C-alpha positions in Angstrom: 45.5 41.0 -46.4 46.1 39.5 -43.0 42.6 40.5 -41.9 41.1 38.8 -45.0 43.1 35.6 -44.2 41.9 35.7 -40.6 38.3 36.0 -41.7 38.7 33.2 -44.2 40.3 30.9 -41.6 37.5 31.8 -39.1 34.9 30.9 -41.7 36.6 27.6 -42.5 36.7 26.7 -38.8 33.1 27.7 -38.4 32.1 25.6 -41.4 34.0 22.6 -40.0 32.3 23.0 -36.6 28.9 23.2 -38.3 29.6 20.1 -40.3 30.6 18.2 -37.1 27.4 19.4 -35.3 25.3 18.4 -38.3 26.9 15.0 -38.5 26.5 14.4 -34.8 22.9 15.5 -34.9 22.2 13.3 -37.9 23.8 10.3 -36.1 21.8 11.1 -33.0 18.6 11.3 -34.9 19.4 8.1 -36.8 20.0 6.2 -33.5 16.8 7.6 -32.1 15.0 6.4 -35.2 16.4 2.9 -34.8 15.5 3.0 -31.1 11.9 3.9 -32.0 11.8 1.0 -34.4 12.8 -1.3 -31.6 10.1 0.1 -29.3 7.5 -0.4 -32.1 8.6 -4.1 -32.4 8.7 -4.6 -28.6 5.7 -2.7 -27.4 3.6 -2.1 -30.5 3.9 -5.6 -32.2 5.2 -7.8 -29.4 7.9 -9.2 -31.6 10.5 -9.5 -28.9 13.2 -11.4 -30.9 13.3 -8.8 -33.6 13.3 -6.0 -31.0 16.4 -7.5 -29.5 18.1 -7.6 -32.9 17.3 -3.9 -33.4 18.5 -2.9 -29.9 21.7 -4.9 -30.4 22.4 -2.8 -33.5 22.5 0.3 -31.3 24.8 -1.4 -28.9 27.3 -2.2 -31.7 27.3 1.5 -32.9 30.3 3.4 -31.4 28.3 6.6 -31.8 25.7 5.6 -29.3 26.0 7.4 -25.9 26.4 5.4 -22.7 23.0 6.6 -21.6 21.4 5.3 -24.8 23.3 2.0 -24.4 22.1 1.6 -20.8 18.5 2.3 -21.8 18.7 -0.2 -24.7 20.2 -2.9 -22.4 17.3 -2.4 -20.1 14.9 -3.1 -23.0 16.9 -6.1 -24.0 16.7 -7.5 -20.5 13.0 -6.8 -20.5 12.5 -8.7 -23.7 14.5 -11.7 -22.5 12.5 -11.6 -19.2 9.2 -11.7 -21.1 10.6 -14.6 -23.2 11.5 -16.5 -20.0 15.2 -16.4 -21.0 17.8 -16.6 -18.2 19.9 -14.1 -20.1 17.8 -11.4 -18.6 19.8 -11.7 -15.4 23.1 -11.4 -17.2 21.9 -8.2 -19.0 20.7 -6.6 -15.8 24.0 -7.5 -14.0 25.9 -5.9 -17.0 24.0 -2.6 -16.5 24.8 -2.7 -12.8 28.5 -3.5 -13.2 29.4 -1.4 -16.3 27.0 1.5 -16.2 27.2 2.6 -12.6 26.9 6.3 -13.5 23.5 5.7 -15.1 21.7 5.6 -11.8 18.2 5.6 -13.0 18.7 2.6 -15.2 20.9 0.8 -12.6 18.0 1.2 -10.0 15.5 -0.4 -12.4 18.0 -3.2 -13.3 18.5 -4.0 -9.6 14.8 -4.0 -9.0 14.2 -6.4 -11.9 17.1 -8.6 -11.0 15.8 -9.0 -7.4 12.4 -10.0 -8.7 14.0 -12.6 -11.0 16.0 -14.1 -8.1 12.8 -14.2 -5.9 10.9 -15.9 -8.7 13.4 -18.7 -9.2 14.7 -19.3 -5.6 12.6 -21.0 -2.9 12.9 -19.4 0.5 15.7 -20.9 2.6 13.5 -22.0 5.5 15.1 -23.7 8.5 15.1 -27.5 8.6 12.1 -29.0 10.5 10.0 -25.8 10.6 6.4 -26.4 9.8 4.2 -23.5 8.6 0.5 -23.9 8.1 -2.3 -21.5 7.2 -5.1 -21.9 9.7 -7.7 -19.5 8.6 -8.4 -16.8 6.0 -11.1 -14.2 6.3 -11.4 -14.4 10.1 -11.9 -10.9 11.6 -9.8 -11.2 14.6 -8.0 -9.0 17.1 -7.7 -11.9 19.5 -5.4 -14.7 20.6 -5.0 -18.5 20.5 -6.0 -20.7 23.4 -3.1 -22.5 25.3 -4.2 -25.9 23.8 -4.2 -24.5 20.3 -7.8 -25.4 19.6 -9.6 -22.0 19.7 -9.0 -18.5 18.5 -10.9 -15.5 20.0 -12.2 -13.0 17.5 -14.3 -9.9 16.9 -17.3 -10.6 14.6 -17.4 -7.4 12.7 -20.8 -8.1 11.1 -22.5 -8.0 14.5 -19.8 -6.4 16.7 -19.9 -9.2 19.2 -17.2 -11.3 20.8 -16.7 -14.9 19.7 -14.4 -17.8 19.5 -13.7 -20.3 16.7 -12.8 -23.9 16.8 -9.8 -24.3 14.6 -10.4 -28.0 13.8 -14.1 -27.8 13.0 -14.5 -24.2 11.9 -17.5 -23.8 14.3 -18.0 -20.3 15.7 -19.6 -19.4 19.0 -20.7 -15.8 20.0 -20.2 -15.0 23.7 -22.0 -11.6 23.7 -25.3 -10.6 22.0 -25.8 -6.9 22.9 -23.6 -5.3 20.3 -25.1 -3.0 17.7 -23.8 -0.5 15.1 -27.0 1.5 15.4 -27.1 4.5 17.8 -26.4 4.1 20.6 -23.5 2.0 19.4 -21.8 -0.7 21.5 -19.4 -3.4 20.3 -16.2 -5.3 21.1 -12.8 -4.8 19.4 -9.8 -6.9 20.7 -9.6 -9.9 23.0 -7.1 -12.3 24.7 -7.7 -15.8 26.1 -6.6 -16.6 29.7 -3.7 -19.1 30.4 -6.2 -21.7 31.6 -8.3 -21.3 28.5 -11.5 -20.7 30.4 -11.9 -16.9 30.2 -11.5 -14.2 27.6 -10.7 -10.5 28.4 -11.9 -8.1 25.8 -12.5 -4.4 25.2 -16.0 -3.0 24.9 -17.1 0.2 23.3 -19.9 2.0 25.3 -22.4 4.5 24.0 -20.6 7.3 26.0 -17.6 6.8 23.6 -15.4 5.0 26.2 -13.8 1.6 26.0 -13.7 -0.6 29.1 -12.2 -4.0 29.7 -14.5 -6.9 30.5 -13.9 -10.6 31.2 -16.3 -13.4 30.3 -16.1 -17.1 31.1 -16.4 -19.3 28.0 -18.8 -21.8 29.6 -20.8 -19.2 31.5 -20.9 -16.2 29.2 -21.9 -13.5 31.7 -19.6 -10.5 31.1 -18.1 -8.5 33.9 -16.3 -5.2 33.9 -12.8 -5.2 35.4 -11.4 -1.9 34.3 -12.5 1.4 32.7 -12.8 5.1 33.4 -14.7 8.0 31.9 -13.0 9.8 29.0 -10.6 6.8 28.6 -10.1 3.9 26.2 -8.7 0.6 27.5 -7.7 -2.5 25.6 -6.4 -5.8 27.0 -3.2 -7.1 25.4 -2.2 -10.3 27.2 -2.5 -12.2 30.5 0.4 -13.0 32.8 1.2 -16.8 32.6 0.1 -17.2 36.3 -3.3 -15.7 35.4 -3.2 -13.0 38.1 -2.5 -10.0 36.0 -3.6 -8.4 32.7 -1.7 -6.1 30.5 -3.8 -3.1 29.3 -3.2 -0.2 26.9 -4.8 2.8 28.4 -5.5 5.9 26.3 -6.3 9.0 28.4 -7.7 12.3 27.3 -5.4 15.3 28.1 -2.7 13.0 29.7 0.0 10.6 28.7 -1.1 7.2 27.5 -0.1 4.2 29.7 0.8 0.6 29.6 -0.6 -0.8 32.8 -0.7 -4.2 34.6 -4.1 -4.9 36.3 -4.4 -7.3 39.2 -7.6 -9.1 38.3 -8.5 -10.0 41.8 -7.9 -6.7 43.6 -8.3 -4.3 40.6 -4.9 -2.7 41.6 -2.9 -1.3 38.8 0.8 -0.8 38.1 1.9 1.8 35.5 4.7 0.2 33.5 5.3 2.9 30.9 3.9 6.2 29.8 3.9 7.7 26.3 2.5 10.8 24.7 2.1 9.7 21.1 -1.0 7.5 21.3 0.6 4.4 19.6 0.0 0.8 20.3 2.7 -1.0 22.3 3.2 -4.7 21.6 3.8 -6.2 25.1 4.0 -9.7 26.7 4.7 -11.0 30.2 7.7 -13.3 30.6 6.9 -17.0 31.3 7.6 -16.4 35.1 5.5 -13.2 35.1 8.4 -11.2 36.5 9.2 -9.0 33.5 7.2 -7.4 30.7 8.7 -6.8 27.2 7.3 -4.0 25.1 8.3 -2.0 22.0 8.3 1.7 21.5 9.3 4.0 18.6 12.5 6.0 18.9 12.2 9.5 17.6 15.9 9.9 17.1 15.9 6.7 14.9 13.2 7.8 12.4 10.5 6.3 14.5 11.8 2.8 14.3 10.9 0.6 17.3 13.3 -0.8 19.9 12.4 -3.3 22.6 12.4 -2.6 26.4 11.9 -4.7 29.5 10.3 -3.5 32.7 10.5 -5.4 36.0 7.0 -6.1 37.3 7.9 -5.7 40.9 10.1 -2.5 41.1 9.1 -0.9 37.7 12.8 -0.5 36.6 13.1 -0.3 32.7 15.9 -1.6 30.5 16.6 -0.9 26.9 17.1 -4.6 25.9 17.2 -4.7 22.1 18.5 -1.6 20.4 19.2 -1.5 16.6 18.9 1.1 13.8 16.4 -1.2 12.1 12.7 -1.6 13.0 12.2 -4.3 15.7 8.7 -5.3 16.7 7.9 -7.7 19.6 6.4 -11.1 19.1 6.8 -12.6 22.6 9.1 -14.9 24.7 10.6 -18.3 24.3 9.1 -21.0 26.5 12.1 -21.0 28.9 12.1 -17.1 29.2 15.7 -16.8 28.1 15.0 -15.3 24.7 12.8 -12.5 23.3 11.2 -13.3 19.9 10.7 -10.4 17.5 10.4 -9.4 13.9 12.9 -7.0 12.3 13.7 -5.6 8.9 17.4 -5.3 9.6 18.2 -7.5 6.5 15.9 -5.6 4.2 13.0 -8.1 4.7 10.8 -8.7 7.7 12.3 -11.8 9.4 11.7 -13.6 12.7 14.5 -13.2 15.2 15.6 -14.4 18.6 17.7 -12.6 21.2 19.2 -14.2 24.3 18.5 -12.3 27.5 20.3 -12.3 30.9 19.4 -9.9 33.7 17.0 -7.9 31.4 19.8 -7.2 28.9 20.7 -8.7 25.5 23.6 -11.2 25.4 25.4 -12.0 22.2 24.1 -11.4 18.6 20.5 -11.9 17.7 19.7 -15.0 15.6 17.4 -15.1 12.6 15.1 -18.0 13.1 12.8 -17.6 10.1 13.3 -15.4 7.0 10.7 -13.5 5.1 7.8 -13.9 7.6 6.5 -10.5 6.7 5.0 -7.8 9.0 3.0 -10.0 11.3 1.5 -9.7 14.7 1.6 -12.4 17.4 -1.6 -14.2 18.5 0.3 -16.0 21.2 1.9 -19.4 21.7 0.4 -22.8 22.7 1.6 -25.2 25.4 3.4 -27.1 22.7 5.4 -23.9 21.8 3.7 -23.4 18.4 3.4 -19.8 17.6 0.3 -18.3 16.0 0.5 -15.1 14.1 -1.7 -13.0 11.8 -1.2 -10.9 8.7 -3.5 -9.0 6.5 -4.0 -10.2 2.9 -5.3 -7.8 0.3 -6.9 -8.2 -3.1 -8.2 -5.8 -5.8 -10.7 -7.1 -8.3 -11.6 -5.2 -11.5 -14.6 -6.0 -13.8 -15.3 -4.5 -17.2 -19.0 -3.7 -17.8 -20.3 -2.8 -21.2 -22.2 0.5 -21.6 -25.6 0.0 -23.0 -28.4 2.3 -24.2 -27.9 5.9 -23.0 -24.4 4.8 -21.7 -26.0 2.9 -18.8 -23.6 0.1 -17.6 -25.0 -3.4 -18.1 -24.0 -4.8 -14.7 -25.4 -8.2 -15.6 -22.4 -8.8 -17.9 -18.8 -8.4 -16.8 -15.4 -9.5 -17.8 -12.9 -9.7 -14.9 -9.2 -8.8 -15.1 -7.0 -11.6 -13.7 -4.8 -10.7 -10.8 -5.0 -8.0 -8.1 -5.5 -5.1 -10.6 -7.2 -1.8 -10.2 -7.4 1.8 -11.7 -7.9 0.3 -15.1 -8.3 2.7 -18.1 -7.9 2.3 -21.8 -6.1 4.5 -24.3 -7.8 6.8 -26.8 -7.4 4.3 -29.6 -8.5 1.4 -27.3 -5.3 -0.6 -28.1 -3.8 -0.3 -24.7 -5.0 -0.7 -21.1 -3.2 0.9 -18.2 -3.7 -0.4 -14.6 -2.0 -0.8 -11.3 -1.2 -4.3 -10.0 -0.5 -4.9 -6.3 2.3 -7.4 -6.1 3.8 -9.1 -3.0 7.4 -8.0 -2.3 10.1 -10.5 -1.3 9.4 -9.8 2.4 6.2 -11.7 2.0 2.5 -10.9 2.7 2.1 -7.5 4.1 4.7 -6.0 1.8 3.6 -4.8 -1.6 4.8 -3.0 -4.7 2.3 -1.2 -6.9 3.8 -0.7 -10.4 2.0 0.8 -13.3 1.5 -1.8 -16.1 0.3 -1.5 -19.7 -1.4 -4.2 -21.7 -1.2 -4.2 -25.4 -4.7 -5.4 -26.4 -3.6 -6.3 -29.9 -1.0 -8.9 -28.9 -2.2 -9.6 -25.4 1.2 -8.8 -23.9 1.8 -6.8 -20.7 4.8 -4.8 -19.6 5.7 -3.2 -16.3 6.2 0.6 -16.5 8.7 2.1 -14.0 8.8 -0.9 -11.8 10.8 0.9 -9.1 7.9 3.3 -8.5 4.7 2.8 -6.6 1.9 4.4 -8.7 -1.8 5.0 -8.7 -4.7 6.3 -10.9 -3.1 6.4 -14.4 -5.0 8.5 -17.0 -4.4 8.4 -20.7 -4.0 11.5 -22.8 -6.9 12.3 -25.2 -4.8 12.3 -28.4 -1.6 10.3 -27.8 -0.1 7.3 -25.9 0.9 9.3 -22.9 0.0 8.7 -19.3 -0.2 11.0 -16.2 -0.2 9.4 -12.8 0.9 10.1 -9.2 3.8 8.0 -8.0 6.5 7.6 -5.5 10.0 6.3 -6.3 11.0 3.4 -4.0 14.1 3.5 -1.8 14.2 7.3 -1.8 16.4 8.8 0.9 13.9 9.8 3.6 16.0 12.9 4.5 15.4 14.5 1.1 12.5 16.8 0.3 10.8 14.4 -1.9 7.1 13.6 -1.3 6.3 11.9 -4.6 5.2 13.5 -7.9 2.8 13.7 -10.7 4.6 11.9 -13.6 4.0 12.3 -17.3 5.1 9.2 -19.2 5.4 8.6 -23.0 4.7 5.0 -23.8 6.2 4.9 -27.3 9.4 6.7 -26.1 9.3 4.6 -22.9 10.4 7.5 -20.7 9.2 10.1 -18.2 8.9 13.3 -20.1 7.9 15.6 -17.2 7.2 15.6 -13.5 5.4 17.8 -11.0 7.0 17.7 -7.6 4.4 17.4 -4.8 4.6 19.4 -1.6 4.8 18.1 1.9 1.3 17.3 3.1 -0.4 17.8 6.5 0.0 14.6 8.5 -3.7 14.1 9.0 -4.1 13.8 5.2 -1.5 11.1 4.8 1.3 10.7 2.3 1.2 13.4 -0.5 1.2 11.2 -3.6 -1.4 8.7 -2.2 -4.1 11.3 -2.0 -3.4 12.9 -5.4 -4.9 12.4 -8.8 -4.4 14.0 -12.1 -6.1 14.3 -15.6 -5.5 15.9 -19.0 -7.0 19.0 -20.5 -8.9 18.4 -23.8 -5.9 19.3 -26.0 -3.4 17.5 -23.7 -1.5 20.8 -23.2 -2.2 21.0 -19.4 -2.5 18.8 -16.4 -5.3 19.3 -13.8 -4.4 17.7 -10.5 -5.1 17.5 -6.8 -2.0 17.9 -4.6 -3.4 17.9 -1.0 -3.7 21.7 -0.9 -6.4 22.0 -3.5 -7.1 21.8 -7.2 -4.2 23.0 -9.5 -3.3 23.4 -13.2 0.1 22.7 -14.8 1.0 24.1 -18.2 3.2 21.5 -20.0 4.6 24.2 -22.4 6.0 26.7 -19.9 6.3 24.3 -16.8 4.2 26.7 -14.6 1.4 25.7 -12.3 -1.4 27.7 -10.8 -4.0 27.2 -8.1 -7.7 26.9 -9.2 -9.2 26.0 -5.8 -7.4 26.2 -2.4 -9.0 23.6 -0.1 -7.4 21.0 2.1 -10.6 19.0 2.4 -10.9 17.7 -1.2 -11.4 14.0 -1.7 -9.2 12.0 -4.2 -11.8 12.4 -7.0 -11.0 14.3 -10.2 -12.2 13.8 -13.8 -12.2 16.2 -16.7 -15.4 16.1 -18.8 -15.3 14.6 -22.3 -15.7 18.1 -23.8 -12.8 19.3 -21.7 -14.4 22.3 -20.1 -15.6 21.0 -16.7 -13.7 19.4 -13.8 -15.5 16.9 -11.5 -14.3 16.8 -7.9 -15.6 16.2 -4.4 -15.4 17.7 -0.9 -15.1 15.4 2.1 -17.8 15.2 4.7 -17.4 17.0 8.1 -19.2 16.9 11.4 -21.8 19.3 10.1 -22.3 18.3 6.5 -22.2 15.4 4.1 -19.7 14.9 1.2 -20.5 16.9 -1.9 -19.9 16.3 -5.7 -18.8 19.6 -7.3 -17.8 20.9 -10.8 -15.3 23.6 -11.7 -15.5 25.4 -15.1 -12.1 25.7 -16.7 -13.6 28.5 -18.9 -15.2 30.7 -16.3 -13.9 29.5 -12.9 -17.4 28.9 -11.7 -17.8 26.3 -8.9 -21.1 24.4 -8.6 -22.4 21.8 -6.2 -24.2 19.1 -8.2 -25.0 16.5 -5.5 -24.9 15.9 -1.8 -24.1 12.4 -0.6 -27.4 10.5 -0.6 -26.2 8.6 2.6 -24.7 11.6 4.2 -21.2 10.1 4.0 -18.4 10.4 1.4 -18.2 9.7 -2.3 -15.7 6.9 -3.0 -15.2 7.7 -6.7 -16.8 9.5 -9.5 -16.3 10.0 -13.3 -18.2 11.6 -16.2 -20.1 9.3 -18.5 -19.3 9.6 -22.2 -22.5 11.7 -22.3 -21.5 14.8 -20.4 -25.0 15.2 -18.8 -24.4 12.1 -16.6 -22.0 11.2 -13.8 -21.2 7.7 -12.4 -20.3 7.6 -8.7 -19.9 5.0 -5.9 -20.9 5.3 -2.3 -21.4 3.1 0.7 -24.8 1.3 1.1 -26.2 -0.9 3.8 -25.2 -3.9 1.7 -21.7 -2.6 1.0 -21.1 -0.4 -2.0 -23.3 0.9 -4.8 -22.7 2.2 -8.3 -25.0 5.1 -9.0 -25.8 7.3 -12.0 -26.6 11.0 -11.7 -28.6 12.7 -14.4 -27.6 16.4 -14.3 -30.6 17.5 -16.2 -33.1 16.7 -13.5 -30.7 15.9 -10.7 -32.1 12.4 -10.3 -30.0 9.5 -9.2 -30.4 5.8 -9.9 -28.7 2.8 -8.2 -27.3 0.6 -11.0 -25.4 -2.0 -9.1 -24.7 -3.0 -5.5 -22.0 -5.3 -4.0 -20.9 -6.5 -0.6 -17.4 -5.4 -1.5 -16.2 -1.9 -0.7 -13.6 0.7 -1.7 -14.5 1.1 -5.4 -12.6 3.0 -8.1 -13.9 3.7 -11.6 -12.3 3.9 -15.0 -13.7 4.5 -18.5 -12.8 3.0 -21.8 -11.9 6.0 -23.9 -14.0 4.6 -26.7 -17.0 5.0 -24.5 -18.0 1.4 -24.7 -17.0 0.0 -21.3 -16.6 1.1 -17.7 -14.1 -0.5 -15.3 -15.2 -1.0 -11.7 -12.5 -2.0 -9.2 -13.2 -3.2 -5.6 -10.9 -4.0 -2.7 -11.1 -6.6 -0.1 -8.7 -7.2 2.9 -8.7 -10.4 4.9 -6.9 -11.5 7.9 -4.7 -14.7 7.5 -3.9 -16.8 10.6 -0.8 -19.0 10.5 0.7 -21.6 12.8 4.5 -22.0 13.0 6.0 -25.1 14.7 9.6 -26.0 15.6 10.9 -22.5 14.8 11.4 -21.6 18.5 13.4 -24.7 19.5 16.6 -23.9 21.4 19.5 -23.3 19.0 17.2 -23.1 15.9 18.4 -20.4 13.6 18.9 -19.5 10.0 21.5 -16.8 9.5 
């Protein structure tokens, strides 16, 4: 009897537990169904107000988990942000303050909140400082003249040395023997003398050495002042008295050197030796007695500190030491302060440090915030500072595919903004792309979030805005994306080298991730060189991870190696029929780059084309008709779009542009091809009144 009662009681308890589980599961499924309704309104229809109402219903439900509520709040903030409503900031702050344990959502909220603050607040520039853009597009590794009228530069079209009049825009070439044809010779960097009459510059010789030459502006007859066999020498700056020249000297099988060359006697003083082959920013003090230079500190993650060396006795002093990255910009006019840029506040700002007896005295002062990662082109007699920074822009054009899927390059529709890696979904309703956006630190600092545009309502949303992403690929049968990415602000001591991420647009979440291995330094960061694509049935991911071609099974989470080769280019595309993988091998000393195919059915590897110009393929994809391949490669004009017919192995140049660095993407409908190009320009700026004594902006 007791046994029967115990069994009955156990069954009753089990029944109650099952009822609770069923109820909880039903509630969870009901909340998920409501959440999906909100996503449909927000992403699918672009009805942001109704989406907010649906999300609020989840917030008011006591059965919703804190993870669900944090995720919903993030969507509410995103809706408010798209509507231009200031309540977005309040929502993001609520996530940060009340949902601290939900780290993933807190990180995204912080990133979005910072962007809102940067959009609505003007930079707090010091009073009286004048900042003017002097030139864009000038290819310069030079300096400004003391009177501020000229800038020396390297004309990369011809390879010759020149100078440009800032006021009139007139350019004058001082050399004429440069050529990029064998045997090559050309100039690289240059620096104008204190009297403004001469320019010191480096010259590349046919024997693969760089020597330092000096030419008078009014009498352009170059003369060699320094250079040895098996060495490379680059002038950095003149001493203010005009007697000495700072030179970076790179020596085969020996430590590299920072030297000071006596122009009259050709005597040299070795100021510093390094074994890493990096470029030291260095400047003489106004009295020519000391030289400031920066070097990376291995114990500080390679961040730079600033040293001084006495020109007479060669004694060195660690003058500016800080855990952050400090890069030299020069000296104040009175020689009492060193000017440098630093990221110690989280952005690249311009700083000033008082110096006495070669050592820092007192705290450094921030004199200009948010200047960016700039390089100094010198100061003028009026104490105006000139500096340069690279600007970058991606341009994407959509070309219709005509007869036989040949792109009609006479007709194009550009995407606005610095967008690239554009590709449309299987139903043609969504377009994914990467947009390069300037970070708060200013030009030179970029984020590259993945974005998706709903082509039905013309609305765009940022996906995973705390990640830098590249090369998104849509699944063949669903609204899912695979792409390489790297999470920003990751602890550098962790074993994280980026990953291949699989993202579900309708669920608005990462559903899987393939961790990338550490990559050999010569091949760069892991995630940047990677690319991934889907199998025909979307059950597997084919990807490059730096070690070769690999396959990942989404069902059992296992990956395998298809090809082991460290010399593969960042080209990968699965054929429309899903049986062939298109990839490329980089060129080497003895052979040109090659386009290859790999059969997923048999494992056979086949070479289909050697680079027509004996170089490397920039990008390549299958056409909707599997017998053809589109690819891009350098041409004499710049870059060309080609078509390969695999039946007869013939190639045809379809389009040519002066722009370079192309990437290709295909409309899944087979109606359009996206061609993205990249251009980088050098901006020159003049800053006045920032280096006046006592001028600071803390």
